[in-house]
N, CA, C and O atoms as a GROMACS GRO file, in nm:
protein
  520
    1MET      N    1  11.474   6.614   7.538
    1MET     CA    2  11.492   6.748   7.566
    1MET      C    3  11.400   6.844   7.492
    1MET      O    4  11.401   6.845   7.369
    2SER      N    5  11.332   6.913   7.554
    2SER     CA    6  11.244   7.002   7.478
    2SER      C    7  11.302   7.139   7.455
    2SER      O    8  11.387   7.178   7.535
    3ALA      N    9  11.264   7.219   7.350
    3ALA     CA   10  11.310   7.340   7.312
    3ALA      C   11  11.268   7.439   7.426
    3ALA      O   12  11.173   7.411   7.499
    4ILE      N   13  11.335   7.545   7.440
    4ILE     CA   14  11.300   7.663   7.522
    4ILE      C   15  11.199   7.739   7.434
    4ILE      O   16  11.226   7.771   7.318
    5ARG      N   17  11.098   7.762   7.485
    5ARG     CA   18  10.995   7.874   7.413
    5ARG      C   19  10.918   7.945   7.512
    5ARG      O   20  10.825   7.892   7.571
    6LEU      N   21  10.959   8.074   7.532
    6LEU     CA   22  10.864   8.161   7.626
    6LEU      C   23  10.732   8.206   7.543
    6LEU      O   24  10.743   8.256   7.431
    7TRP      N   25  10.631   8.189   7.593
    7TRP     CA   26  10.500   8.208   7.526
    7TRP      C   27  10.401   8.304   7.599
    7TRP      O   28  10.291   8.322   7.547
    8ALA      N   29  10.430   8.359   7.704
    8ALA     CA   30  10.336   8.456   7.766
    8ALA      C   31  10.400   8.519   7.878
    8ALA      O   32  10.491   8.462   7.938
    9VAL      N   33  10.359   8.639   7.911
    9VAL     CA   34  10.412   8.711   8.032
    9VAL      C   35  10.296   8.762   8.112
    9VAL      O   36  10.200   8.811   8.053
   10HIS      N   37  10.300   8.753   8.245
   10HIS     CA   38  10.200   8.802   8.329
   10HIS      C   39  10.269   8.912   8.445
   10HIS      O   40  10.336   8.875   8.541
   11PRO      N   41  10.240   9.042   8.415
   11PRO     CA   42  10.298   9.144   8.504
   11PRO      C   43  10.238   9.112   8.640
   11PRO      O   44  10.135   9.045   8.647
   12THR      N   45  10.293   9.155   8.740
   12THR     CA   46  10.258   9.148   8.884
   12THR      C   47  10.230   9.278   8.943
   12THR      O   48  10.316   9.363   8.965
   13LEU      N   49  10.108   9.287   8.967
   13LEU     CA   50  10.093   9.436   9.048
   13LEU      C   51  10.118   9.402   9.212
   13LEU      O   52  10.118   9.290   9.263
   14ARG      N   53  10.136   9.514   9.269
   14ARG     CA   54  10.156   9.524   9.415
   14ARG      C   55  10.047   9.561   9.488
   14ARG      O   56   9.982   9.658   9.450
   15ALA      N   57  10.013   9.498   9.591
   15ALA     CA   58   9.911   9.537   9.680
   15ALA      C   59   9.936   9.517   9.836
   15ALA      O   60  10.012   9.433   9.885
   16THR      N   61   9.862   9.608   9.905
   16THR     CA   62   9.870   9.577  10.053
   16THR      C   63   9.748   9.487  10.099
   16THR      O   64   9.749   9.439  10.213
   17ASP      N   65   9.661   9.467  10.027
   17ASP     CA   66   9.547   9.373  10.057
   17ASP      C   67   9.512   9.311   9.914
   17ASP      O   68   9.445   9.381   9.839
   18ILE      N   69   9.553   9.186   9.871
   18ILE     CA   70   9.551   9.118   9.756
   18ILE      C   71   9.415   9.093   9.725
   18ILE      O   72   9.381   9.121   9.610
   19ARG      N   73   9.330   9.046   9.804
   19ARG     CA   74   9.202   9.001   9.790
   19ARG      C   75   9.107   9.137   9.755
   19ARG      O   76   9.026   9.133   9.662
   20LYS      N   77   9.123   9.232   9.822
   20LYS     CA   78   9.062   9.363   9.800
   20LYS      C   79   9.080   9.417   9.653
   20LYS      O   80   8.990   9.457   9.580
   21LEU      N   81   9.215   9.410   9.624
   21LEU     CA   82   9.243   9.468   9.484
   21LEU      C   83   9.186   9.388   9.381
   21LEU      O   84   9.129   9.442   9.286
   22ALA      N   85   9.199   9.234   9.394
   22ALA     CA   86   9.148   9.148   9.295
   22ALA      C   87   8.994   9.173   9.290
   22ALA      O   88   8.936   9.173   9.181
   23GLU      N   89   8.924   9.195   9.417
   23GLU     CA   90   8.778   9.213   9.391
   23GLU      C   91   8.751   9.360   9.317
   23GLU      O   92   8.655   9.376   9.242
   24TRP      N   93   8.836   9.453   9.344
   24TRP     CA   94   8.811   9.567   9.266
   24TRP      C   95   8.824   9.563   9.119
   24TRP      O   96   8.745   9.624   9.046
   25TYR      N   97   8.931   9.485   9.070
   25TYR     CA   98   8.948   9.459   8.943
   25TYR      C   99   8.822   9.400   8.880
   25TYR      O  100   8.774   9.449   8.778
   26ARG      N  101   8.764   9.283   8.951
   26ARG     CA  102   8.651   9.219   8.921
   26ARG      C  103   8.528   9.305   8.912
   26ARG      O  104   8.461   9.307   8.809
   27ASP      N  105   8.496   9.376   9.019
   27ASP     CA  106   8.372   9.455   9.023
   27ASP      C  107   8.371   9.591   8.946
   27ASP      O  108   8.268   9.645   8.907
   28SER      N  109   8.516   9.647   8.928
   28SER     CA  110   8.511   9.776   8.858
   28SER      C  111   8.555   9.758   8.713
   28SER      O  112   8.498   9.828   8.629
   29LEU      N  113   8.652   9.672   8.673
   29LEU     CA  114   8.692   9.654   8.564
   29LEU      C  115   8.661   9.530   8.462
   29LEU      O  116   8.698   9.515   8.346
   30GLY      N  117   8.584   9.448   8.544
   30GLY     CA  118   8.530   9.340   8.460
   30GLY      C  119   8.622   9.199   8.444
   30GLY      O  120   8.590   9.112   8.363
   31PHE      N  121   8.728   9.189   8.524
   31PHE     CA  122   8.813   9.090   8.526
   31PHE      C  123   8.760   8.976   8.610
   31PHE      O  124   8.678   9.007   8.697
   32GLU      N  125   8.788   8.869   8.600
   32GLU     CA  126   8.755   8.758   8.684
   32GLU      C  127   8.882   8.715   8.753
   32GLU      O  128   8.994   8.714   8.703
   33ILE      N  129   8.844   8.675   8.894
   33ILE     CA  130   8.942   8.629   8.975
   33ILE      C  131   8.983   8.476   8.944
   33ILE      O  132   8.904   8.388   8.980
   34ARG      N  133   9.090   8.444   8.887
   34ARG     CA  134   9.136   8.314   8.874
   34ARG      C  135   9.188   8.219   8.993
   34ARG      O  136   9.166   8.098   9.006
   35MET      N  137   9.270   8.311   9.083
   35MET     CA  138   9.322   8.244   9.185
   35MET      C  139   9.352   8.336   9.289
   35MET      O  140   9.408   8.443   9.260
   36LEU      N  141   9.318   8.303   9.426
   36LEU     CA  142   9.369   8.367   9.548
   36LEU      C  143   9.447   8.265   9.614
   36LEU      O  144   9.382   8.169   9.656
   37TYR      N  145   9.574   8.264   9.634
   37TYR     CA  146   9.658   8.158   9.688
   37TYR      C  147   9.717   8.212   9.840
   37TYR      O  148   9.757   8.323   9.875
   38GLY      N  149   9.704   8.094   9.907
   38GLY     CA  150   9.750   8.110  10.045
   38GLY      C  151   9.650   8.155  10.145
   38GLY      O  152   9.552   8.218  10.107
   39ASP      N  153   9.668   8.123  10.280
   39ASP     CA  154   9.594   8.177  10.394
   39ASP      C  155   9.681   8.224  10.508
   39ASP      O  156   9.729   8.147  10.592
   40PRO      N  157   9.698   8.356  10.506
   40PRO     CA  158   9.639   8.462  10.439
   40PRO      C  159   9.669   8.476  10.280
   40PRO      O  160   9.772   8.421  10.240
   41VAL      N  161   9.598   8.535  10.199
   41VAL     CA  162   9.618   8.540  10.067
   41VAL      C  163   9.774   8.619  10.031
   41VAL      O  164   9.800   8.732  10.072
   42THR      N  165   9.842   8.561   9.972
   42THR     CA  166   9.984   8.615   9.934
   42THR      C  167  10.014   8.641   9.775
   42THR      O  168  10.103   8.714   9.731
   43HIS      N  169   9.918   8.563   9.698
   43HIS     CA  170   9.924   8.588   9.556
   43HIS      C  171   9.780   8.579   9.491
   43HIS      O  172   9.693   8.500   9.531
   44GLY      N  173   9.764   8.666   9.388
   44GLY     CA  174   9.642   8.637   9.312
   44GLY      C  175   9.662   8.641   9.181
   44GLY      O  176   9.770   8.683   9.140
   45VAL      N  177   9.562   8.598   9.091
   45VAL     CA  178   9.568   8.601   8.949
   45VAL      C  179   9.424   8.645   8.908
   45VAL      O  180   9.323   8.594   8.956
   46ILE      N  181   9.426   8.742   8.819
   46ILE     CA  182   9.316   8.802   8.759
   46ILE      C  183   9.312   8.804   8.615
   46ILE      O  184   9.420   8.811   8.557
   47ARG      N  185   9.203   8.798   8.543
   47ARG     CA  186   9.206   8.749   8.400
   47ARG      C  187   9.081   8.823   8.330
   47ARG      O  188   8.966   8.814   8.374
   48ARG      N  189   9.116   8.894   8.222
   48ARG     CA  190   8.989   8.947   8.133
   48ARG      C  191   9.034   8.909   7.979
   48ARG      O  192   9.130   8.967   7.928
   49ASP      N  193   8.969   8.819   7.916
   49ASP     CA  194   8.997   8.765   7.792
   49ASP      C  195   9.133   8.716   7.783
   49ASP      O  196   9.155   8.628   7.866
   50GLU      N  197   9.233   8.744   7.706
   50GLU     CA  198   9.363   8.668   7.710
   50GLU      C  199   9.462   8.750   7.810
   50GLU      O  200   9.579   8.712   7.815
   51VAL      N  201   9.426   8.849   7.881
   51VAL     CA  202   9.509   8.923   7.964
   51VAL      C  203   9.510   8.875   8.105
   51VAL      O  204   9.404   8.871   8.168
   52ARG      N  205   9.616   8.840   8.153
   52ARG     CA  206   9.633   8.804   8.292
   52ARG      C  207   9.718   8.899   8.365
   52ARG      O  208   9.813   8.953   8.308
   53LEU      N  209   9.684   8.924   8.502
   53LEU     CA  210   9.777   9.014   8.590
   53LEU      C  211   9.787   8.921   8.713
   53LEU      O  212   9.697   8.855   8.764
   54GLY      N  213   9.914   8.931   8.750
   54GLY     CA  214   9.928   8.872   8.888
   54GLY      C  215   9.909   8.981   9.001
   54GLY      O  216   9.905   9.099   8.964
   55ILE      N  217   9.897   8.955   9.121
   55ILE     CA  218   9.883   9.046   9.236
   55ILE      C  219   9.961   8.979   9.348
   55ILE      O  220   9.924   8.869   9.390
   56ALA      N  221  10.075   9.044   9.401
   56ALA     CA  222  10.141   9.012   9.511
   56ALA      C  223  10.147   9.097   9.616
   56ALA      O  224  10.100   9.208   9.594
   57VAL      N  225  10.198   9.075   9.735
   57VAL     CA  226  10.228   9.164   9.841
   57VAL      C  227  10.324   9.274   9.808
   57VAL      O  228  10.416   9.260   9.727
   58ARG      N  229  10.302   9.377   9.871
   58ARG     CA  230  10.408   9.499   9.846
   58ARG      C  231  10.494   9.499   9.950
   58ARG      O  232  10.470   9.546  10.061
   59ASP      N  233  10.615   9.436   9.907
   59ASP     CA  234  10.722   9.447  10.018
   59ASP      C  235  10.855   9.422   9.952
   59ASP      O  236  10.864   9.396   9.832
   60ALA      N  237  10.962   9.432  10.036
   60ALA     CA  238  11.090   9.425   9.977
   60ALA      C  239  11.137   9.292   9.904
   60ALA      O  240  11.225   9.289   9.818
   61ASN      N  241  11.068   9.188   9.948
   61ASN     CA  242  11.105   9.065   9.869
   61ASN      C  243  11.066   9.045   9.722
   61ASN      O  244  11.119   8.962   9.648
   62PHE      N  245  10.969   9.127   9.689
   62PHE     CA  246  10.929   9.114   9.548
   62PHE      C  247  10.969   9.222   9.452
   62PHE      O  248  10.933   9.217   9.335
   63GLY      N  249  11.054   9.336   9.506
   63GLY     CA  250  11.093   9.427   9.423
   63GLY      C  251  10.995   9.526   9.375
   63GLY      O  252  10.881   9.522   9.421
   64PRO      N  253  11.030   9.615   9.288
   64PRO     CA  254  10.952   9.735   9.238
   64PRO      C  255  10.858   9.654   9.135
   64PRO      O  256  10.738   9.683   9.137
   65VAL      N  257  10.899   9.564   9.053
   65VAL     CA  258  10.817   9.512   8.948
   65VAL      C  259  10.856   9.381   8.939
   65VAL      O  260  10.974   9.349   8.945
   66GLY      N  261  10.754   9.292   8.923
   66GLY     CA  262  10.742   9.139   8.897
   66GLY      C  263  10.674   9.108   8.774
   66GLY      O  264  10.586   9.180   8.724
   67ALA      N  265  10.718   8.997   8.726
   67ALA     CA  266  10.656   8.934   8.602
   67ALA      C  267  10.661   8.778   8.623
   67ALA      O  268  10.752   8.723   8.685
   68TYR      N  269  10.560   8.714   8.568
   68TYR     CA  270  10.563   8.564   8.570
   68TYR      C  271  10.574   8.531   8.417
   68TYR      O  272  10.481   8.563   8.344
   69LEU      N  273  10.684   8.468   8.368
   69LEU     CA  274  10.703   8.436   8.245
   69LEU      C  275  10.660   8.288   8.213
   69LEU      O  276  10.719   8.197   8.272
   70MET      N  277  10.570   8.262   8.129
   70MET     CA  278  10.529   8.119   8.099
   70MET      C  279  10.601   8.067   7.981
   70MET      O  280  10.618   8.138   7.881
   71LEU      N  281  10.647   7.935   7.991
   71LEU     CA  282  10.744   7.892   7.893
   71LEU      C  283  10.742   7.732   7.885
   71LEU      O  284  10.706   7.664   7.981
   72ASP      N  285  10.780   7.682   7.770
   72ASP     CA  286  10.817   7.521   7.765
   72ASP      C  287  10.958   7.517   7.786
   72ASP      O  288  11.028   7.596   7.723
   73GLY      N  289  11.013   7.429   7.870
   73GLY     CA  290  11.148   7.392   7.862
   73GLY      C  291  11.216   7.466   7.997
   73GLY      O  292  11.319   7.531   7.983
   74VAL      N  293  11.156   7.453   8.120
   74VAL     CA  294  11.189   7.521   8.222
   74VAL      C  295  11.327   7.478   8.284
   74VAL      O  296  11.407   7.559   8.330
   75ASP      N  297  11.346   7.346   8.280
   75ASP     CA  298  11.478   7.297   8.326
   75ASP      C  299  11.583   7.340   8.241
   75ASP      O  300  11.690   7.379   8.288
   76GLN      N  301  11.559   7.335   8.103
   76GLN     CA  302  11.673   7.385   7.998
   76GLN      C  303  11.695   7.537   8.030
   76GLN      O  304  11.812   7.574   8.044
   77LEU      N  305  11.596   7.625   8.042
   77LEU     CA  306  11.626   7.763   8.076
   77LEU      C  307  11.711   7.790   8.192
   77LEU      O  308  11.800   7.875   8.195
   78TYR      N  309  11.676   7.707   8.292
   78TYR     CA  310  11.754   7.727   8.428
   78TYR      C  311  11.906   7.673   8.392
   78TYR      O  312  12.002   7.738   8.435
   79ALA      N  313  11.924   7.579   8.330
   79ALA     CA  314  12.067   7.549   8.290
   79ALA      C  315  12.134   7.633   8.211
   79ALA      O  316  12.255   7.654   8.219
   80GLU      N  317  12.038   7.695   8.112
   80GLU     CA  318  12.098   7.803   8.050
   80GLU      C  319  12.147   7.932   8.124
   80GLU      O  320  12.253   7.988   8.095
   81PHE      N  321  12.060   7.976   8.225
   81PHE     CA  322  12.088   8.079   8.297
   81PHE      C  323  12.232   8.049   8.384
   81PHE      O  324  12.326   8.128   8.391
   82LEU      N  325  12.227   7.925   8.442
   82LEU     CA  326  12.356   7.888   8.515
   82LEU      C  327  12.476   7.898   8.432
   82LEU      O  328  12.583   7.941   8.476
   83SER      N  329  12.459   7.856   8.310
   83SER     CA  330  12.574   7.865   8.223
   83SER      C  331  12.622   8.009   8.185
   83SER      O  332  12.738   8.029   8.148
   84ARG      N  333  12.533   8.106   8.194
   84ARG     CA  334  12.552   8.236   8.172
   84ARG      C  335  12.611   8.305   8.306
   84ARG      O  336  12.632   8.426   8.308
   85ASN      N  337  12.635   8.222   8.417
   85ASN     CA  338  12.666   8.277   8.540
   85ASN      C  339  12.557   8.360   8.615
   85ASN      O  340  12.586   8.445   8.700
   86VAL      N  341  12.439   8.333   8.581
   86VAL     CA  342  12.325   8.389   8.652
   86VAL      C  343  12.282   8.290   8.769
   86VAL      O  344  12.273   8.171   8.740
   87THR      N  345  12.259   8.325   8.880
   87THR     CA  346  12.232   8.238   8.982
   87THR      C  347  12.087   8.284   9.038
   87THR      O  348  12.066   8.380   9.112
   88PRO      N  349  11.991   8.192   8.984
   88PRO     CA  350  11.839   8.208   9.043
   88PRO      C  351  11.844   8.194   9.186
   88PRO      O  352  11.939   8.146   9.248
   89ASN      N  353  11.725   8.242   9.238
   89ASN     CA  354  11.714   8.218   9.387
   89ASN      C  355  11.671   8.066   9.438
   89ASN      O  356  11.669   8.036   9.557
   90ARG      N  357  11.642   7.992   9.352
   90ARG     CA  358  11.609   7.866   9.371
   90ARG      C  359  11.604   7.759   9.245
   90ARG      O  360  11.564   7.806   9.139
   91PRO      N  361  11.633   7.654   9.248
   91PRO     CA  362  11.617   7.560   9.146
   91PRO      C  363  11.461   7.536   9.103
   91PRO      O  364  11.370   7.564   9.181
   92PRO      N  365  11.440   7.489   8.991
   92PRO     CA  366  11.299   7.471   8.946
   92PRO      C  367  11.240   7.371   9.046
   92PRO      O  368  11.303   7.273   9.084
   93GLU      N  369  11.114   7.400   9.087
   93GLU     CA  370  11.045   7.318   9.171
   93GLU      C  371  10.899   7.299   9.134
   93GLU      O  372  10.840   7.393   9.081
   94VAL      N  373  10.841   7.191   9.156
   94VAL     CA  374  10.703   7.182   9.125
   94VAL      C  375  10.598   7.230   9.233
   94VAL      O  376  10.588   7.178   9.345
   95THR      N  377  10.533   7.317   9.196
   95THR     CA  378  10.450   7.388   9.304
   95THR      C  379  10.294   7.324   9.309
   95THR      O  380  10.251   7.253   9.219
   96ASP      N  381  10.227   7.357   9.414
   96ASP     CA  382  10.075   7.297   9.437
   96ASP      C  383   9.993   7.396   9.362
   96ASP      O  384   9.872   7.397   9.385
   97TYR      N  385  10.044   7.480   9.274
   97TYR     CA  386   9.956   7.565   9.177
   97TYR      C  387   9.984   7.506   9.032
   97TYR      O  388   9.975   7.577   8.931
   98ARG      N  389  10.016   7.384   9.030
   98ARG     CA  390  10.052   7.297   8.896
   98ARG      C  391  10.141   7.376   8.798
   98ARG      O  392  10.110   7.386   8.679
   99MET      N  393  10.247   7.429   8.847
   99MET     CA  394  10.344   7.488   8.757
   99MET      C  395  10.483   7.437   8.822
   99MET      O  396  10.489   7.414   8.943
  100LYS      N  397  10.592   7.421   8.737
  100LYS     CA  398  10.726   7.404   8.784
  100LYS      C  399  10.786   7.536   8.743
  100LYS      O  400  10.786   7.578   8.627
  101ASP      N  401  10.844   7.606   8.861
  101ASP     CA  402  10.906   7.743   8.815
  101ASP      C  403  11.019   7.762   8.904
  101ASP      O  404  11.038   7.689   9.001
  102PHE      N  405  11.095   7.859   8.873
  102PHE     CA  406  11.218   7.935   8.959
  102PHE      C  407  11.204   8.079   8.944
  102PHE      O  408  11.135   8.128   8.854
  103ASP      N  409  11.267   8.147   9.030
  103ASP     CA  410  11.276   8.297   9.014
  103ASP      C  411  11.413   8.336   9.030
  103ASP      O  412  11.503   8.262   9.069
  104LEU      N  413  11.424   8.469   8.993
  104LEU     CA  414  11.555   8.544   9.011
  104LEU      C  415  11.516   8.690   9.024
  104LEU      O  416  11.404   8.734   8.996
  105VAL      N  417  11.627   8.765   9.073
  105VAL     CA  418  11.592   8.911   9.075
  105VAL      C  419  11.713   8.972   8.994
  105VAL      O  420  11.827   8.926   9.001
  106ASP      N  421  11.678   9.076   8.920
  106ASP     CA  422  11.761   9.138   8.827
  106ASP      C  423  11.835   9.238   8.904
  106ASP      O  424  11.812   9.263   9.022
  107PRO      N  425  11.926   9.296   8.833
  107PRO     CA  426  12.037   9.389   8.921
  107PRO      C  427  11.975   9.501   8.976
  107PRO      O  428  12.028   9.561   9.070
  108GLU      N  429  11.848   9.541   8.919
  108GLU     CA  430  11.764   9.653   8.976
  108GLU      C  431  11.668   9.619   9.075
  108GLU      O  432  11.595   9.708   9.119
  109GLY      N  433  11.658   9.485   9.120
  109GLY     CA  434  11.561   9.444   9.209
  109GLY      C  435  11.423   9.400   9.170
  109GLY      O  436  11.335   9.377   9.253
  110ASN      N  437  11.408   9.387   9.034
  110ASN     CA  438  11.302   9.341   8.993
  110ASN      C  439  11.290   9.185   8.977
  110ASN      O  440  11.386   9.125   8.930
  111ARG      N  441  11.184   9.120   9.013
  111ARG     CA  442  11.174   8.993   9.032
  111ARG      C  443  11.101   8.917   8.910
  111ARG      O  444  10.988   8.949   8.873
  112LEU      N  445  11.172   8.817   8.854
  112LEU     CA  446  11.110   8.752   8.735
  112LEU      C  447  11.106   8.609   8.761
  112LEU      O  448  11.212   8.552   8.785
  113CYS      N  449  10.974   8.530   8.760
  113CYS     CA  450  10.956   8.411   8.781
  113CYS      C  451  10.934   8.332   8.654
  113CYS      O  452  10.846   8.378   8.581
  114PHE      N  453  10.995   8.225   8.613
  114PHE     CA  454  10.980   8.153   8.500
  114PHE      C  455  10.916   8.014   8.527
  114PHE      O  456  10.973   7.935   8.602
  115GLY      N  457  10.807   7.984   8.471
  115GLY     CA  458  10.728   7.870   8.502
  115GLY      C  459  10.676   7.797   8.382
  115GLY      O  460  10.654   7.858   8.277
  116GLU      N  461  10.655   7.668   8.393
  116GLU     CA  462  10.606   7.579   8.299
  116GLU      C  463  10.497   7.501   8.365
  116GLU      O  464  10.509   7.448   8.476
  117PRO      N  465  10.375   7.497   8.279
  117PRO     CA  466  10.252   7.409   8.332
  117PRO      C  467  10.294   7.267   8.345
  117PRO      O  468  10.353   7.213   8.252
  118ILE      N  469  10.268   7.205   8.454
  118ILE     CA  470  10.277   7.064   8.476
  118ILE      C  471  10.171   6.978   8.433
  118ILE      O  472  10.183   6.856   8.417
  119GLU      N  473  10.053   7.056   8.412
  119GLU     CA  474   9.923   6.990   8.366
  119GLU      C  475   9.846   7.114   8.296
  119GLU      O  476   9.892   7.228   8.302
  120THR      N  477   9.731   7.083   8.233
  120THR     CA  478   9.638   7.202   8.182
  120THR      C  479   9.577   7.270   8.294
  120THR      O  480   9.564   7.217   8.404
  121ALA      N  481   9.540   7.384   8.266
  121ALA     CA  482   9.472   7.472   8.388
  121ALA      C  483   9.332   7.419   8.426
  121ALA      O  484   9.277   7.440   8.534
  122GLU      N  485   9.279   7.341   8.318
  122GLU     CA  486   9.142   7.307   8.339
  122GLU      C  487   9.132   7.154   8.285
  122GLU      O  488   9.191   7.125   8.181
  123PRO      N  489   9.061   7.062   8.354
  123PRO     CA  490   9.067   6.936   8.298
  123PRO      C  491   9.019   6.915   8.162
  123PRO      O  492   8.909   6.955   8.125
  124GLY      N  493   9.097   6.856   8.090
  124GLY     CA  494   9.044   6.834   7.950
  124GLY      C  495   9.092   6.952   7.841
  124GLY      O  496   9.076   6.944   7.719
  125SER      N  497   9.145   7.047   7.902
  125SER     CA  498   9.194   7.172   7.818
  125SER      C  499   9.315   7.148   7.751
  125SER      O  500   9.405   7.081   7.803
  126THR      N  501   9.324   7.199   7.636
  126THR     CA  502   9.464   7.202   7.559
  126THR      C  503   9.516   7.330   7.560
  126THR      O  504   9.632   7.345   7.522
  127ASP      N  505   9.442   7.438   7.600
  127ASP     CA  506   9.481   7.573   7.587
  127ASP      C  507   9.529   7.622   7.719
  127ASP      O  508   9.456   7.656   7.812
  128ARG      N  509   9.683   7.624   7.717
  128ARG     CA  510   9.776   7.670   7.829
  128ARG      C  511   9.753   7.802   7.864
  128ARG      O  512   9.809   7.844   7.966
  129ARG      N  513   9.673   7.889   7.789
  129ARG     CA  514   9.672   8.027   7.826
  129ARG      C  515   9.559   8.043   7.921
  129ARG      O  516   9.552   8.155   7.972
  130ARG      N  517   9.465   7.953   7.960
  130ARG     CA  518   9.374   7.970   8.055
  130ARG      C  519   9.411   8.007   8.187
  130ARG      O  520   9.324   8.022   8.273
   0.00000   0.00000   0.00000
């Protein structure tokens, strides 16, 4: 059983056109587009240096603010939350974007997703912040 350790948070911006906003950050602010997910695109990740921002659709499902929290010990954190009578939206599940994650909505409607890498972001890399 591994210890729970949160090690990064990626705020999530809201957009009506995820691709267009990601391209604006790339072209105007010097970010790189790390991921555009889905067809049509429903999520994006942009990065500049060590800062990552998510981009997701602007709708009621994602609330006013969202954040993706990176950690070690996702299953243990899920169990901890259950023991505190917090009911996440779904149990931890392995995704096709190489994470094991679950999410919940706080009392004010903000969405938090907790994820653990299931492999490094780039083959041969040991830096999980990539």
